[in-house]
C-alpha positions as CSV (number, residue, x, y, z in Angstrom):
1,X,20.7,-2.3,-5.0
2,X,19.3,1.0,-4.5
3,X,20.1,4.0,-2.6
4,X,18.1,5.4,-0.2
5,X,18.7,7.8,2.4
6,X,22.1,7.7,1.9
7,X,22.5,4.0,2.0
8,X,22.8,1.6,-0.8
9,X,20.2,-1.5,0.2
10,X,19.5,-4.7,-1.4
11,X,16.1,-4.2,-3.5
12,X,14.0,-5.9,-5.6
13,X,11.6,-4.1,-7.7
14,X,8.0,-5.3,-8.4
15,X,6.5,-4.6,-11.7
16,X,3.4,-4.2,-13.0
17,X,1.6,-5.5,-10.4
18,X,-2.6,-5.4,-11.0
19,X,-5.0,-7.5,-9.1
20,X,-8.5,-7.9,-10.9
21,X,-11.4,-5.4,-10.4
22,X,-13.8,-8.2,-8.9
23,X,-10.7,-9.4,-6.6
24,X,-9.7,-6.3,-5.2
25,X,-9.9,-5.2,-1.7
26,X,-9.1,-8.7,-0.3
27,X,-5.6,-8.5,0.6
28,X,-4.6,-10.3,-2.5
29,X,-1.5,-7.8,-3.8
30,X,-0.8,-7.7,-0.2
31,X,-0.6,-11.4,0.1
32,X,1.6,-11.1,-3.0
33,X,4.0,-9.2,-1.7
34,X,4.6,-11.2,1.3
35,X,5.1,-14.4,0.1
36,X,7.9,-11.9,-2.1
37,X,9.3,-10.3,0.8
38,X,9.9,-14.0,1.8
39,X,11.3,-15.0,-1.3
40,X,13.8,-12.0,-1.2
41,X,15.0,-12.5,1.8
42,X,16.3,-15.9,0.9
43,X,17.9,-14.6,-1.6
44,X,18.8,-10.7,-0.7
45,X,19.4,-11.0,3.1
46,X,17.6,-9.8,6.1
47,X,15.5,-6.8,5.1
48,X,15.7,-6.1,1.4
49,X,14.0,-3.0,0.4
50,X,10.7,-3.8,-2.0
51,X,9.5,-1.4,-4.7
52,X,6.6,-1.5,-6.9
53,X,5.2,1.0,-9.8
54,X,1.7,-0.1,-9.3
55,X,-1.1,1.5,-12.8
56,X,-3.2,4.2,-11.6
57,X,-6.4,3.7,-10.7
58,X,-5.2,0.3,-9.1
59,X,-3.2,1.5,-6.1
60,X,-4.8,1.7,-1.9
61,X,-2.5,3.9,0.3
62,X,-3.0,0.6,2.5
63,X,0.0,-0.9,0.9
């Protein structure tokens, strides 16, 4: 659980999500997170919060 904007939410933390440089910009990370979100919903209930640490240099603002 995490506290977000004054409310306690069910949450899942994704650690160290990386995509090989030759596979970036193809939606790989987004696909992994979308799959993980569905899995988290099954475990935690509707609308779980997901947060992640993404290594420097391996980030896009579209996530």
